[in-house]
N, C-alpha and C positions, 0 to 999 in steps of 0.2 A: 699315823702321825701327821700326814699332810691335811687331814680333815680336822685336826684339833684346833689349828689356828683360826680357820673360818668359824668353827663352832664357838670358840671363845669370844671372837669378835661379835658374832650375832647375839650371844648371851649377854655380853656387856651392853650392847645397844638396847636389847629388849628389856633388861632389868633396870637400866638406868632411866628409862622413860618414866615420867611422873604424870599422874592424873592431875587435872586442873584443881581438884580438891585435895586437901591434906594439909601438911604443915604450911604451905604457901597461902592457905586460906585462914590466916589468923590462928593457926595451931589446932584447928578443928576440922573434922571431915565435912560437916554440913553446917555452915554458918547460920543458915536460916532456922536451924533447929537447936544449935549448940551455943550460940552467943546470946546471952540474955537481952542485951539492948536490941539485937536484930529481931528477936521474937516479939519484943514490945513494939517495935516499929511496924512489924507485920500486923499486929493486933490493932494499932492505930489506923493503919491504912484500911483494914477490913471494916473498921467501925466508921470510916469516913463516908461522905455523901456519894462519892464516885470511885469506889475501890477498883473497878474494872479498868481504870485508866492509869493506875500506878504500878510501878515495878522497881526492883532494886538490881543494880548491875555491880558485879565485882570486876575490878580492874587492877592494874599496877600503875603506880605513880611514884617516880623517883626511887624505884626499887622496892616499894612497899605495897602491900595489899590495901586497897581502898574500896569504898562502896559509894556508888552514885545513886542518889534518890531521884529517880527519873519518872516521867509520865508521858503519855501520848494524848493528854486531855485536849480536845479541840477548842474548848472555851475557857481554859485556865491560863492565867498569866503567871508563868512559873520560872523559877531559877533552879538549877540543879545543884543540890548540896552534896559536897564530898565529905565523907566521914572516914575515920581510920578504924582500925580493928577494935578499939575500945568504944566506938560509937561517938567519939568526939568530932565535932565539925571542924574540918581543917581548911575550909574555903568553899568557894562557889566556882562552877565551871563557867569561865568567861575569859576570852582572849584579852580584853581590855583591863579588867581589874581583879582577876582571880586566877584560878588554875587554868593554864592554857590547855585546851582540849587536845592539842597535838602531843602533849606529854603523857596522855592517858593511853596505856597499851594493854594487851591481853584481856580484852573486854569479853565478858560473858554474862548472861542473865543468871543472877543468883537466886532470884525469887520473882514470881509473878502470880497473880491470883488465878484460880482455875477458870474463872469467867473473863479472862483478860480480853479487852477490846483492842489491844495494841497489835500491830502487824510486825512480827519479828522476822527479819530476813537473815540468812546466813552470810 
């Protein structure tokens, strides 16, 4: 009986943990494969002139899953577009006139090309 309580506690902790993918990723396990607008965005990036510099980040903003259209292009003048689960643009990443970067949390790479030139650090 004295081992039952710790076992129940550890079971609760173990089974209550969620992977970063799943319902919190717009209701699909893999947004890059299961959201039509995401698949289209990947196709657009892969057909562009410099696909190796572009990638998509999944994050949380005000309690919702969002995606940031990012790049590490050394010669591009870019702004980061933020889109919701339906692929709608909800703003731009900017402290002055858009979505404050400090409000973006739980950031992870959702998609990058296999030949990515970007340097991702943990």
